Backbone bond lengths (Angstrom), bond angles and torsions (degrees), N, CA, C in turn:
res aa  C-N    CA-C-N  psi(-1)  N-CA   C-N-CA  omega(-1)  CA-C   N-CA-C  phi
1 X - - - 1.446 - - 1.524 109.29 -
2 X 1.308 116.26 131.69 1.458 121.40 -178.29 1.527 110.17 -71.73
3 X 1.331 114.95 135.97 1.462 120.25 177.98 1.522 109.84 -75.00
4 X 1.316 115.67 145.99 1.460 122.75 177.63 1.525 108.35 -76.18
5 X 1.341 116.81 142.24 1.464 120.53 175.99 1.526 108.08 -76.38
6 X 1.320 115.59 90.13 1.463 120.18 -176.01 1.525 112.78 -71.45
7 X 1.327 117.59 -16.90 1.463 119.99 176.46 1.526 110.31 -57.50
8 X 1.326 116.51 -42.39 1.474 120.08 179.43 1.524 110.56 -59.14
9 X 1.315 116.56 -43.84 1.465 119.67 -178.04 1.521 111.82 -70.91
10 X 1.324 116.84 -35.54 1.465 119.92 176.08 1.529 109.92 -61.89
11 X 1.313 116.11 -43.75 1.469 120.13 178.42 1.521 110.45 -62.74
12 X 1.329 117.01 -46.05 1.473 119.84 178.95 1.527 111.09 -58.98
13 X 1.321 116.01 -42.39 1.464 120.06 179.77 1.515 112.34 -64.30
14 X 1.327 116.35 -43.36 1.463 119.66 179.84 1.529 110.78 -67.40
15 X 1.326 116.46 -38.77 1.467 119.09 178.64 1.524 111.54 -70.96
16 X 1.324 117.18 -24.21 1.468 119.12 175.36 1.533 109.63 -70.97
17 X 1.330 117.15 -30.85 1.463 119.75 175.64 1.521 109.30 -66.00
18 X 1.355 115.73 -48.00 1.467 119.84 175.52 1.523 109.64 -165.47
19 X 1.331 118.01 146.31 1.463 120.71 176.76 1.526 110.72 -62.49
20 X 1.329 116.34 141.65 1.463 121.68 -177.93 1.524 110.14 -149.90
21 X 1.326 114.95 159.71 1.462 121.17 170.45 1.527 108.06 -83.49
22 X 1.340 116.75 169.71 1.469 120.12 177.89 1.532 109.78 -60.38
23 X 1.314 116.90 -42.25 1.465 121.02 178.72 1.529 110.55 -61.03
24 X 1.339 117.04 -44.34 1.468 120.78 -179.95 1.527 111.38 -64.76
25 X 1.350 117.16 -34.88 1.462 120.34 176.68 1.528 111.05 -62.13
26 X 1.327 116.46 -44.68 1.467 120.60 179.44 1.523 109.59 -64.04
27 X 1.326 116.84 -46.53 1.470 121.71 -179.11 1.530 110.04 -61.77
28 X 1.338 116.67 -46.60 1.461 121.07 179.13 1.522 110.29 -59.83
29 X 1.313 116.52 -42.54 1.463 120.89 179.90 1.520 111.32 -61.90
30 X 1.323 116.89 -46.66 1.461 120.08 -178.85 1.516 111.84 -65.05
31 X 1.332 116.77 -36.30 1.460 120.58 -173.85 1.522 114.50 -88.84
32 X 1.325 117.60 -12.96 1.463 117.21 -177.03 1.524 113.56 -129.69
33 X 1.310 118.30 -44.96 1.465 119.70 -174.95 1.523 112.52 -116.43
34 X 1.332 116.75 11.02 1.459 121.39 -175.94 1.513 115.23 -59.83
35 X 1.316 117.43 -21.83 1.459 120.21 179.60 1.531 111.55 -67.32
36 X 1.339 115.74 -30.54 1.458 117.62 -178.56 1.522 113.54 -123.74
37 X 1.338 117.66 -4.38 1.462 119.28 178.80 1.513 109.16 -154.38
38 X 1.314 116.90 123.61 1.456 119.91 173.63 1.515 110.45 -148.97
39 X 1.281 114.36 147.30 1.459 121.92 179.47 1.521 107.80 -140.02
40 X 1.316 116.39 154.29 1.458 120.68 176.37 1.529 109.47 -77.39
41 X 1.328 115.34 159.23 1.463 120.18 177.24 1.531 109.80 -57.58
42 X 1.334 116.55 -44.31 1.466 120.28 -178.78 1.511 112.79 -60.16
43 X 1.324 116.81 -41.78 1.464 120.86 -179.80 1.532 110.53 -67.30
44 X 1.332 116.51 -42.63 1.465 120.01 178.95 1.516 110.21 -65.19
45 X 1.327 117.22 -44.38 1.473 121.25 -179.15 1.534 110.66 -60.58
46 X 1.330 116.18 -45.33 1.468 121.13 178.77 1.536 110.55 -62.50
47 X 1.324 116.47 -43.10 1.472 120.68 -179.59 1.526 111.64 -65.21
48 X 1.338 116.78 -40.48 1.475 119.80 179.09 1.520 109.85 -62.42
49 X 1.326 116.75 -43.07 1.472 120.00 179.43 1.530 110.32 -60.72
50 X 1.329 116.94 -41.40 1.467 120.96 178.25 1.533 110.24 -64.84
51 X 1.328 116.69 -44.39 1.469 120.79 178.97 1.528 111.18 -63.52
52 X 1.326 116.65 -35.05 1.468 120.31 177.61 1.522 110.42 -67.20
53 X 1.338 116.96 -42.84 1.471 120.44 177.09 1.519 111.79 -60.44
54 X 1.343 116.13 -36.79 1.465 120.92 -179.49 1.528 112.52 -77.67
55 X 1.336 117.33 -13.34 1.461 120.68 -178.44 1.525 113.91 87.50
56 X 1.318 116.56 14.25 1.467 120.57 -178.79 1.527 112.54 -86.33
57 X 1.328 116.95 -24.94 1.463 122.25 173.80 1.524 108.10 -131.99
58 X 1.310 115.16 157.88 1.462 119.70 176.44 1.520 108.96 -141.97
59 X 1.315 115.29 159.94 1.459 120.74 177.26 1.521 107.68 -74.62
60 X 1.325 116.49 125.25 1.471 120.38 179.41 1.527 111.55 -108.71
61 X 1.334 116.39 -13.02 1.465 119.86 179.93 1.515 108.31 -161.23
62 X 1.303 115.03 139.46 1.451 120.35 177.06 1.520 107.22 -137.40
63 X 1.309 117.15 127.53 1.460 120.06 -176.58 1.521 110.38 -137.54
64 X 1.305 115.53 150.13 1.461 122.90 174.04 1.520 107.67 -109.44
65 X 1.310 117.42 105.88 1.461 121.28 177.89 1.525 108.08 -128.96
66 X 1.305 115.96 62.62 1.458 119.95 -173.98 1.513 110.46 90.18
67 X 1.285 115.92 -39.98 1.465 121.24 171.75 1.518 107.78 -143.19
68 X 1.281 115.34 157.69 1.459 121.58 -175.31 1.528 110.53 -70.60
69 X 1.316 115.75 130.44 1.465 120.81 178.27 1.528 107.72 -120.96
70 X 1.316 115.51 122.78 1.463 121.44 179.04 1.520 107.55 -114.64
71 X 1.319 116.50 122.37 1.464 122.69 179.24 1.525 107.75 -105.59
72 X 1.320 115.25 131.32 1.458 121.70 -178.27 1.521 110.39 -107.22
73 X 1.296 114.48 149.38 1.452 121.83 173.33 1.517 108.58 -130.56
74 X 1.303 116.17 158.64 1.462 120.87 -179.24 1.535 108.88 -84.64
75 X 1.321 115.95 138.83 1.472 121.45 177.72 1.527 109.09 -88.06
76 X 1.322 116.50 173.68 1.465 119.67 176.30 1.525 110.64 -61.94
77 X 1.328 116.22 -39.40 1.461 120.04 176.26 1.528 110.54 -58.99
78 X 1.335 116.88 -43.09 1.463 121.24 177.65 1.518 111.79 -63.64
79 X 1.345 116.95 -40.79 1.470 120.54 177.29 1.523 110.54 -62.15
80 X 1.329 116.55 -41.63 1.469 120.53 178.89 1.526 110.74 -63.37
81 X 1.348 116.90 -42.90 1.462 120.58 177.75 1.533 110.84 -62.39
82 X 1.327 115.70 -43.30 1.457 120.56 179.26 1.524 110.74 -61.76
83 X 1.319 117.38 -45.58 1.466 120.78 179.45 1.525 111.50 -61.90
84 X 1.338 117.41 -37.95 1.473 120.69 177.45 1.526 110.49 -64.29
85 X 1.331 116.39 -42.44 1.463 120.57 179.27 1.527 111.00 -66.37
86 X 1.341 116.51 -39.99 1.465 119.89 -179.82 1.528 112.18 -62.73
87 X 1.327 117.06 -24.45 1.465 121.22 179.74 1.533 112.26 -80.24
88 X 1.328 117.60 -14.97 1.467 121.28 179.65 1.529 110.26 -81.83
89 X 1.336 117.32 146.58 1.474 118.44 174.59 1.528 109.19 -66.19
90 X 1.336 117.32 145.45 1.467 119.82 179.03 1.521 111.07 -62.63
91 X 1.342 115.68 144.85 1.459 120.06 174.57 1.526 108.46 -71.40
92 X 1.301 115.61 157.94 1.464 120.34 178.59 1.523 109.14 -61.10
93 X 1.315 115.89 132.67 1.464 120.77 178.49 1.517 109.49 -69.95
94 X 1.308 114.96 142.37 1.449 120.86 175.72 1.518 106.63 -105.70
95 X 1.323 115.34 112.86 1.457 119.45 -177.97 1.517 109.25 -92.39
96 X 1.307 115.34 130.15 1.462 122.17 174.51 1.521 106.04 -134.59
97 X 1.304 116.14 113.92 1.447 120.41 179.72 1.527 107.34 -129.76
98 X 1.317 115.29 105.03 1.458 120.54 -175.42 1.527 112.22 -63.31
99 X 1.320 116.69 -36.66 1.469 119.52 178.78 1.533 110.32 -60.83
100 X 1.320 117.05 -45.31 1.476 119.47 179.14 1.523 111.52 -64.16
101 X 1.329 117.20 -38.42 1.462 119.80 178.87 1.530 110.17 -64.93
102 X 1.340 116.86 -43.12 1.463 119.25 178.38 1.527 110.94 -63.72
103 X 1.322 116.90 -40.70 1.458 120.88 178.34 1.532 110.10 -61.17
104 X 1.317 116.37 -44.00 1.464 121.87 -176.60 1.528 112.54 -64.88
105 X 1.333 117.32 -39.27 1.471 119.62 -174.57 1.522 113.02 -98.53
106 X 1.324 117.83 2.83 1.465 120.70 -179.14 1.516 111.77 -75.29
107 X 1.317 112.97 163.86 1.455 121.79 174.38 1.522 108.05 -116.20
108 X 1.298 115.83 171.54 1.458 121.56 -176.68 1.526 112.56 -52.73
109 X 1.320 117.30 -37.76 1.469 120.76 -177.76 1.528 112.68 -66.44
110 X 1.328 117.25 -14.87 1.466 121.26 -178.98 1.531 113.24 -90.32
111 X 1.321 116.84 -5.34 1.470 120.40 -175.22 1.526 112.95 -54.34
112 X 1.332 120.80 -45.09 1.484 118.03 179.94 1.533 112.70 -58.35
113 X 1.326 117.46 -39.61 1.462 119.82 178.86 1.529 110.56 -69.59
114 X 1.321 117.09 -38.58 1.462 120.60 177.53 1.528 110.78 -61.91
115 X 1.319 117.21 -39.65 1.466 121.19 177.29 1.519 109.55 -59.07
116 X 1.327 116.87 -44.11 1.467 120.61 177.88 1.523 110.61 -60.67
117 X 1.325 116.78 -46.09 1.470 120.38 179.65 1.524 111.50 -60.69
118 X 1.328 116.61 -42.47 1.463 120.76 -179.95 1.527 111.49 -66.03
119 X 1.317 116.87 -39.67 1.472 120.00 177.14 1.528 110.59 -63.09
120 X 1.337 116.32 -40.11 1.473 120.48 177.60 1.529 111.10 -65.73
121 X 1.321 116.27 -40.43 1.470 120.56 178.35 1.520 110.63 -63.99
122 X 1.319 116.54 -41.34 1.463 121.50 178.40 1.533 110.42 -62.47
123 X 1.324 117.15 -45.02 1.465 120.60 177.58 1.521 111.56 -62.69
124 X 1.327 117.23 -41.54 1.468 121.27 179.16 1.528 110.37 -63.54
125 X 1.323 117.11 -40.31 1.470 120.70 178.33 1.521 110.92 -63.53
126 X 1.308 115.95 -39.49 1.469 119.97 179.27 1.527 110.87 -67.19
127 X 1.346 117.18 -39.89 1.476 120.05 176.87 1.520 110.73 -64.38
128 X 1.334 117.05 -43.30 1.463 120.74 179.49 1.520 111.46 -65.00
129 X 1.323 116.90 -35.70 1.463 120.57 177.11 1.528 109.85 -61.24
130 X 1.325 116.16 -43.39 1.473 120.03 176.86 1.520 111.18 -63.21
131 X 1.340 116.60 -40.27 1.456 120.68 178.74 1.531 110.67 -62.07
132 X 1.331 116.29 -44.31 1.465 119.66 179.15 1.520 111.51 -63.48
133 X 1.325 117.22 -36.14 1.463 120.00 177.28 1.524 109.87 -62.22
134 X 1.333 116.87 -39.39 1.456 120.60 176.81 1.516 112.27 -65.47
135 X 1.321 115.90 -40.78 1.471 120.19 177.93 1.525 109.54 -63.73
136 X 1.324 115.41 -45.65 1.465 120.14 -178.97 1.527 110.68 -59.20
137 X 1.323 116.47 -39.53 1.465 120.55 179.68 1.524 111.38 -66.69
138 X 1.337 116.97 -25.17 1.464 119.75 -178.46 1.526 113.77 -91.29
139 X 1.336 117.27 -7.76 1.468 120.15 178.25 1.525 107.70 -68.01
140 X 1.332 116.40 130.70 1.468 118.54 -179.12 1.520 111.20 -57.48
141 X 1.315 115.61 138.52 1.462 118.51 179.25 1.523 108.52 -75.22
142 X 1.293 114.83 156.77 1.458 119.42 -179.89 1.502 111.01 138.59
143 X 1.269 114.08 171.80 1.462 120.29 -176.88 1.524 112.49 -107.04
144 X 1.342 117.84 18.26 1.461 118.79 -178.76 1.523 109.70 -62.09
145 X 1.301 115.79 151.08 1.464 120.31 179.31 1.525 110.73 -63.74
146 X 1.342 117.57 -35.74 1.469 120.55 178.51 1.525 110.61 -62.46
147 X 1.320 117.13 -44.58 1.461 121.06 178.74 1.526 109.78 -62.07
148 X 1.315 117.49 -41.00 1.469 120.43 179.55 1.526 111.36 -63.88
149 X 1.337 117.60 -37.22 1.471 120.75 177.40 1.525 110.49 -66.20
150 X 1.327 117.40 -41.69 1.460 120.72 176.99 1.526 110.55 -62.54
151 X 1.330 116.18 -42.91 1.470 119.90 -178.92 1.528 111.25 -65.61
152 X 1.326 117.55 -35.88 1.469 119.74 176.24 1.528 110.64 -63.63
153 X 1.332 116.71 -39.65 1.459 120.80 177.90 1.523 110.43 -64.22
154 X 1.326 116.53 -43.65 1.469 120.84 176.79 1.525 110.90 -62.23
155 X 1.318 117.23 -40.32 1.457 121.82 179.04 1.528 110.56 -58.96
156 X 1.336 116.58 -42.20 1.469 120.04 177.00 1.520 109.61 -59.04
157 X 1.329 116.63 -47.36 1.461 120.81 -179.82 1.517 111.97 -59.48
158 X 1.326 116.33 -44.30 1.469 120.31 179.09 1.522 111.08 -62.06
159 X 1.319 116.89 -44.42 1.465 120.81 -179.51 1.530 111.34 -66.36
160 X 1.327 115.99 -41.23 1.467 121.00 179.22 1.524 110.11 -61.93
161 X 1.321 116.62 -45.17 1.467 120.47 -179.75 1.518 111.80 -67.47
162 X 1.316 116.98 -37.18 1.464 120.58 177.20 1.533 109.20 -62.95
163 X 1.334 116.83 -44.16 1.468 120.63 177.93 1.521 110.42 -63.31
164 X 1.327 117.54 -42.98 1.461 120.85 179.89 1.520 110.66 -61.88
165 X 1.329 116.98 -44.66 1.473 120.66 178.82 1.521 111.18 -61.66
166 X 1.330 116.46 -45.39 1.466 120.10 179.53 1.523 111.16 -62.54
167 X 1.336 116.62 -41.85 1.457 120.13 179.96 1.526 110.49 -66.04
168 X 1.326 117.67 -42.92 1.472 120.55 178.99 1.524 110.44 -59.71
169 X 1.326 117.08 -43.29 1.469 120.59 178.48 1.526 110.15 -62.06
170 X 1.327 116.42 -44.02 1.468 121.28 178.35 1.531 110.48 -62.06
171 X 1.329 116.89 -45.61 1.465 120.96 -179.02 1.526 110.74 -63.68
172 X 1.326 116.58 -40.71 1.468 120.19 178.08 1.529 111.21 -62.57
173 X 1.325 116.28 -43.22 1.471 119.87 177.15 1.529 110.34 -61.17
174 X 1.325 116.70 -43.41 1.470 120.78 -179.55 1.520 111.40 -63.82
175 X 1.323 116.73 -45.18 1.468 119.80 -179.39 1.524 111.31 -67.87
176 X 1.311 117.04 -37.71 1.468 119.61 176.53 1.525 110.71 -65.15
177 X 1.326 117.05 -37.13 1.467 121.37 176.30 1.532 109.92 -64.63
178 X 1.343 116.79 -43.47 1.468 120.59 177.52 1.520 110.49 -60.18
179 X 1.328 116.76 -43.37 1.462 120.59 -179.77 1.523 111.78 -63.74
180 X 1.348 115.69 -41.68 1.474 119.19 178.41 1.524 110.33 -64.86
181 X 1.316 117.32 -40.64 1.454 121.20 178.81 1.510 111.84 -63.42
182 X 1.341 117.32 -36.12 1.458 121.82 179.21 1.536 111.13 -69.55
183 X 1.339 115.85 -35.77 1.459 120.30 -179.85 1.533 111.07 -65.62
184 X 1.348 117.07 -28.11 1.470 121.15 -178.48 1.518 112.54 -82.68
185 X 1.345 117.20 -9.41 1.481 120.06 -179.42 1.502 112.54 -69.18
């Protein structure tokens, strides 16, 4: 079964929140939903052009401020497509974690490099945790259902990062124990 191009729906959903340029979509993605969704500028730009051809998005603002800025908004057709997609069950997630693959296929001689990778992963998780705290602080206060949905998404990110940090610490302890045991041989 062919997978659905979810990039199109992600763009429609983000544009339904507010009109944005392709650059703003990439920036917004990196700064708010990058933990669970990210796309390159080229992929987003190509997808927006396709959505525009289909009539799902339209240009809502065009400005010349040193360089041309085109802001897109979602059309009613795009909203209808998005609502249809939202009613479908999510496809199975495809997990790809290069660190886990390297850990799985490594040999004893690779342990020092794995320790470095794990330390870097732990630091990255800590930086992302701080970033999420900043995002959470910027979420408008209130009891709106939209705010609650955003907070649930942030909660997932916080929990995922906490688990990643705990696992990295555990893995580092295990690898350090293995290294100490090898030194005693």
